[in-house]
Backbone as a chain_set.jsonl record, in Angstrom:
{"seq": "MKLGNEIIKNKFDDIDIKVDFLIELCQMLQVENLELSSKIKDLETKLVKKNETEELNLEQEALIQSKIDGLLNKLDSFSNNLSNDALKNEHQSNV", "coords": {"N": [[-37.927, 6.949, 59.371], [-37.043, 9.407, 60.12], [-34.319, 9.336, 59.7], [-34.189, 9.274, 56.91], [-35.198, 11.795, 56.305], [-33.196, 13.37, 57.398], [-31.031, 12.731, 55.764], [-31.939, 13.768, 53.34], [-32.086, 16.465, 54.063], [-29.377, 16.99, 54.538], [-28.385, 16.597, 51.95], [-29.659, 18.722, 50.611], [-28.459, 20.815, 51.989], [-25.796, 20.486, 51.164], [-26.14, 20.98, 48.436], [-27.006, 23.629, 48.603], [-24.676, 24.884, 49.599], [-22.944, 24.452, 47.457], [-24.293, 25.876, 45.437], [-24.13, 28.47, 46.509], [-21.35, 28.756, 46.364], [-21.0, 28.677, 43.568], [-22.436, 30.976, 42.819], [-20.896, 32.958, 44.054], [-18.493, 32.552, 42.684], [-19.316, 33.222, 40.067], [-19.857, 35.944, 40.434], [-17.291, 36.888, 41.018], [-16.049, 36.337, 38.578], [-17.512, 38.02, 36.913], [-16.671, 40.526, 37.819], [-13.955, 40.338, 37.183], [-14.214, 40.094, 34.418], [-15.266, 42.623, 33.755], [-13.055, 44.208, 34.468], [-11.15, 43.251, 32.65], [-12.406, 43.924, 30.238], [-12.328, 46.686, 30.421], [-9.582, 47.064, 30.403], [-9.005, 46.142, 27.826], [-10.321, 48.092, 26.266], [-8.779, 50.306, 26.989], [-6.264, 49.532, 25.991], [-6.902, 49.369, 23.267], [-7.444, 52.05, 22.717], [-4.913, 53.134, 23.202], [-3.535, 51.844, 21.163], [-4.708, 52.94, 18.863], [-3.87, 55.615, 19.163], [-1.114, 55.205, 19.015], [-0.872, 54.229, 16.396], [-1.733, 56.488, 14.985], [0.28, 58.301, 15.691], [2.472, 56.99, 14.607], [1.831, 57.097, 11.88], [1.931, 59.86, 11.501], [4.646, 60.262, 12.017], [5.739, 58.848, 9.852], [4.847, 60.429, 7.749], [6.219, 62.786, 8.341], [8.846, 61.87, 8.081], [8.881, 61.315, 5.344], [8.529, 63.898, 4.322], [10.86, 65.134, 5.293], [12.783, 63.558, 3.979], [12.201, 64.247, 1.356], [12.868, 66.968, 1.373], [15.61, 66.759, 1.915], [16.439, 65.386, -0.39], [15.851, 67.357, -2.278], [17.654, 69.373, -1.491], [20.08, 68.028, -1.926], [19.94, 67.704, -4.687], [20.091, 70.391, -5.445], [22.664, 70.956, -4.555], [24.13, 69.189, -6.203], [23.535, 70.266, -8.699], [24.636, 72.809, -8.403], [27.299, 72.097, -8.017], [27.827, 70.874, -10.488], [27.512, 73.071, -12.173], [29.634, 74.659, -11.289], [31.756, 73.021, -12.04], [31.404, 72.951, -14.812], [31.755, 75.692, -15.397], [34.397, 75.976, -14.618], [35.637, 74.303, -16.462], [35.024, 75.685, -18.837], [36.369, 78.078, -18.385], [38.977, 77.137, -18.298], [39.236, 76.1, -20.838], [38.94, 78.447, -22.333], [41.161, 79.86, -21.54], [43.142, 78.354, -22.665], [42.817, 78.786, -25.284]], "CA": [[-38.225, 8.084, 58.525], [-36.25, 10.549, 60.532], [-33.02, 9.188, 59.051], [-34.394, 9.661, 55.522], [-35.328, 13.252, 56.281], [-31.873, 13.923, 57.722], [-30.213, 12.565, 54.56], [-32.433, 14.741, 52.361], [-31.669, 17.783, 54.552], [-27.928, 17.091, 54.289], [-28.203, 16.762, 50.496], [-30.029, 20.097, 50.289], [-27.416, 21.687, 52.544], [-24.654, 20.375, 50.246], [-26.511, 21.697, 47.204], [-27.025, 25.055, 48.949], [-23.272, 25.318, 49.693], [-22.405, 24.469, 46.095], [-24.929, 26.987, 44.725], [-23.496, 29.685, 47.027], [-20.008, 28.822, 45.794], [-21.126, 29.021, 42.15], [-22.846, 32.385, 42.745], [-19.709, 33.751, 44.4], [-17.56, 32.419, 41.567], [-19.853, 34.023, 38.956], [-19.659, 37.358, 40.762], [-15.861, 37.177, 40.844], [-15.77, 36.315, 37.143], [-18.097, 39.232, 36.338], [-15.758, 41.629, 38.155], [-12.754, 40.139, 36.364], [-14.595, 40.382, 33.043], [-15.332, 44.082, 33.632], [-11.679, 44.717, 34.498], [-10.507, 42.901, 31.38], [-13.027, 44.745, 29.192], [-11.779, 48.036, 30.579], [-8.188, 47.001, 29.955], [-9.04, 46.018, 26.364], [-10.651, 49.413, 25.723], [-7.607, 51.153, 27.196], [-5.239, 49.112, 25.037], [-7.351, 49.747, 21.923], [-7.242, 53.496, 22.624], [-3.466, 53.35, 23.068], [-3.136, 51.365, 19.844], [-5.14, 53.949, 17.892], [-2.965, 56.758, 19.298], [0.198, 54.777, 18.504], [-0.958, 54.185, 14.935], [-1.789, 57.867, 14.503], [1.619, 58.862, 15.868], [3.323, 56.322, 13.626], [1.491, 57.664, 10.577], [2.476, 61.219, 11.493], [6.104, 60.128, 11.892], [6.041, 58.441, 8.476], [4.651, 61.613, 6.907], [7.329, 63.7, 8.607], [10.035, 61.274, 7.472], [8.777, 61.505, 3.895], [8.775, 65.314, 4.079], [12.288, 65.375, 5.528], [13.52, 62.916, 2.886], [11.967, 65.062, 0.167], [13.677, 68.185, 1.507], [17.02, 66.357, 1.776], [16.655, 65.106, -1.812], [15.871, 68.643, -2.968], [18.926, 70.043, -1.188], [21.145, 67.303, -2.619], [19.843, 68.064, -6.107], [20.629, 71.753, -5.592], [24.123, 70.862, -4.426], [24.637, 68.562, -7.423], [23.41, 71.249, -9.77], [25.642, 73.841, -8.131], [28.606, 71.478, -8.254], [27.959, 70.7, -11.939], [27.715, 74.4, -12.743], [31.012, 75.062, -10.98], [32.642, 72.212, -12.868], [31.256, 73.429, -16.19], [32.391, 77.004, -15.465], [35.839, 75.77, -14.533], [36.061, 73.751, -17.748], [34.946, 76.764, -19.82], [37.483, 79.025, -18.128], [40.222, 76.462, -18.669], [39.232, 76.02, -22.279], [39.139, 79.793, -22.853], [42.55, 80.28, -21.291], [43.992, 77.575, -23.565], [42.611, 79.224, -26.669]], "C": [[-37.366, 9.288, 58.838], [-34.89, 10.517, 59.848], [-33.107, 9.609, 57.594], [-34.492, 11.17, 55.383], [-33.982, 13.93, 56.527], [-30.954, 13.84, 56.497], [-30.626, 13.591, 53.512], [-31.999, 16.153, 52.756], [-30.184, 18.011, 54.286], [-27.639, 17.299, 52.806], [-28.538, 18.199, 50.087], [-29.002, 21.097, 50.82], [-26.175, 21.674, 51.652], [-24.923, 21.152, 48.951], [-26.483, 23.193, 47.452], [-25.604, 25.619, 49.017], [-22.664, 25.428, 48.293], [-23.001, 25.609, 45.27], [-24.327, 28.311, 45.187], [-22.091, 29.87, 46.441], [-20.058, 29.254, 44.327], [-21.529, 30.489, 41.969], [-21.655, 33.292, 43.034], [-18.687, 33.719, 43.262], [-18.019, 33.248, 40.373], [-19.651, 35.507, 39.206], [-18.193, 37.762, 40.59], [-15.503, 37.239, 39.355], [-16.355, 37.543, 36.449], [-17.195, 40.436, 36.601], [-14.504, 41.541, 37.296], [-13.037, 40.475, 34.901], [-14.675, 41.892, 32.81], [-13.937, 44.703, 33.605], [-10.974, 44.453, 33.176], [-11.091, 43.708, 30.218], [-12.481, 46.165, 29.233], [-10.341, 48.088, 30.074], [-8.113, 46.919, 28.43], [-9.331, 47.37, 25.731], [-9.461, 50.358, 25.848], [-6.508, 50.817, 26.195], [-5.62, 49.477, 23.603], [-7.149, 51.241, 21.698], [-5.759, 53.807, 22.436], [-2.979, 52.924, 21.685], [-3.518, 52.374, 18.76], [-4.203, 55.147, 17.942], [-1.581, 56.422, 18.747], [0.201, 54.763, 16.984], [-1.003, 55.587, 14.334], [-0.412, 58.528, 14.591], [2.582, 58.282, 14.847], [3.088, 56.889, 12.225], [2.057, 59.075, 10.44], [3.993, 61.185, 11.322], [6.504, 59.742, 10.47], [5.883, 59.625, 7.523], [5.804, 62.6, 7.088], [8.627, 63.178, 7.993], [10.033, 61.494, 5.963], [9.051, 62.967, 3.537], [10.258, 65.64, 4.24], [13.119, 64.785, 4.396], [13.384, 63.725, 1.613], [12.817, 66.334, 0.208], [15.166, 67.872, 1.342], [17.336, 66.094, 0.303], [16.717, 66.401, -2.613], [17.173, 69.391, -2.744], [20.097, 69.362, -1.892], [21.138, 67.612, -4.113], [20.397, 69.463, -6.36], [22.145, 71.738, -5.51], [24.743, 70.243, -5.668], [24.618, 69.548, -8.584], [24.469, 72.334, -9.615], [27.041, 73.317, -8.439], [28.85, 71.302, -9.753], [28.2, 72.042, -12.625], [29.134, 74.892, -12.497], [32.002, 74.312, -11.866], [32.593, 72.681, -14.315], [31.92, 74.786, -16.37], [33.907, 76.872, -15.443], [36.374, 75.225, -15.854], [36.034, 74.827, -18.839], [36.099, 77.728, -19.638], [38.813, 78.39, -18.552], [40.342, 76.394, -20.176], [39.51, 77.391, -22.896], [40.582, 80.25, -22.628], [43.519, 79.508, -22.171], [43.872, 78.071, -25.001], [43.37, 80.426, -26.996]], "O": [[-37.009, 10.075, 57.962], [-34.367, 11.561, 59.46], [-32.182, 10.244, 57.086], [-33.934, 11.754, 54.454], [-33.68, 14.957, 55.918], [-30.192, 14.767, 56.226], [-29.776, 14.211, 52.871], [-31.595, 16.945, 51.905], [-29.782, 19.094, 53.861], [-26.758, 18.078, 52.443], [-27.804, 18.819, 49.318], [-28.713, 22.103, 50.172], [-25.571, 22.718, 51.408], [-24.064, 21.874, 48.445], [-25.994, 23.952, 46.615], [-25.36, 26.725, 48.537], [-21.954, 26.387, 47.99], [-22.291, 26.241, 44.488], [-24.041, 29.182, 44.365], [-21.694, 30.976, 46.073], [-19.265, 30.089, 43.891], [-21.025, 31.167, 41.074], [-21.437, 34.281, 42.334], [-18.092, 34.742, 42.923], [-17.202, 33.908, 39.732], [-19.31, 36.251, 38.286], [-17.893, 38.842, 40.081], [-14.736, 38.106, 38.934], [-15.763, 38.055, 35.5], [-16.98, 41.265, 35.716], [-14.045, 42.542, 36.747], [-12.2, 41.072, 34.223], [-14.206, 42.387, 31.785], [-13.669, 45.611, 32.818], [-10.286, 45.324, 32.644], [-10.361, 44.126, 29.32], [-12.208, 46.767, 28.194], [-9.94, 49.038, 29.403], [-7.255, 47.553, 27.814], [-8.67, 47.76, 24.768], [-9.168, 51.12, 24.927], [-5.894, 51.714, 25.617], [-4.757, 49.853, 22.81], [-6.732, 51.657, 20.617], [-5.394, 54.644, 21.61], [-2.109, 53.572, 21.104], [-2.735, 52.63, 17.845], [-3.78, 55.648, 16.9], [-0.951, 57.251, 18.092], [1.152, 55.226, 16.353], [-0.386, 55.845, 13.3], [0.007, 59.229, 13.67], [3.411, 58.999, 14.287], [4.036, 57.132, 11.479], [2.594, 59.439, 9.395], [4.556, 61.983, 10.572], [7.493, 60.25, 9.942], [6.684, 59.804, 6.605], [6.301, 63.176, 6.121], [9.415, 63.951, 7.448], [11.064, 61.822, 5.376], [9.735, 63.242, 2.551], [10.837, 66.344, 3.413], [14.049, 65.425, 3.906], [14.352, 63.875, 0.866], [13.412, 66.726, -0.796], [15.897, 68.632, 0.706], [18.375, 66.525, -0.197], [17.537, 66.533, -3.522], [17.735, 69.972, -3.672], [21.0, 70.031, -2.395], [22.193, 67.763, -4.73], [21.083, 69.699, -7.354], [22.829, 72.409, -6.282], [25.775, 70.717, -6.143], [25.576, 69.644, -9.351], [25.117, 72.724, -10.586], [27.858, 74.01, -9.044], [29.954, 71.553, -10.235], [29.003, 72.133, -13.553], [29.761, 75.471, -13.384], [32.962, 74.891, -12.376], [33.63, 72.796, -14.969], [32.58, 75.018, -17.383], [34.611, 77.576, -16.167], [37.44, 75.636, -16.313], [36.933, 74.871, -19.678], [36.732, 78.148, -20.606], [39.673, 79.072, -19.11], [41.42, 76.606, -20.731], [40.241, 77.484, -23.882], [41.146, 80.957, -23.463], [44.633, 79.979, -22.4], [44.738, 77.797, -25.833], [43.299, 80.914, -28.125]]}, "num_chains": 1, "name": "protein.A"}
């Protein structure tokens, strides 16, 4: 009987070691999970800021493009007026 009890004790000791290992592993995974969750939140915050900055840059680009187009139109208009004035003066001097 003593041998049977010793075998049962050894089995329980093995189970106890495995349970301790599983508990330790779960604790390590919980810590890792918290770290990863924190990292995800940090990355999500950075992504939101990046998207906001990108949107602001697109708005600024559109404003700059609009101003450039307006200046080019003014230059074209000015150039056309100069050309028309030159043609009128040339025509008047030929008459």
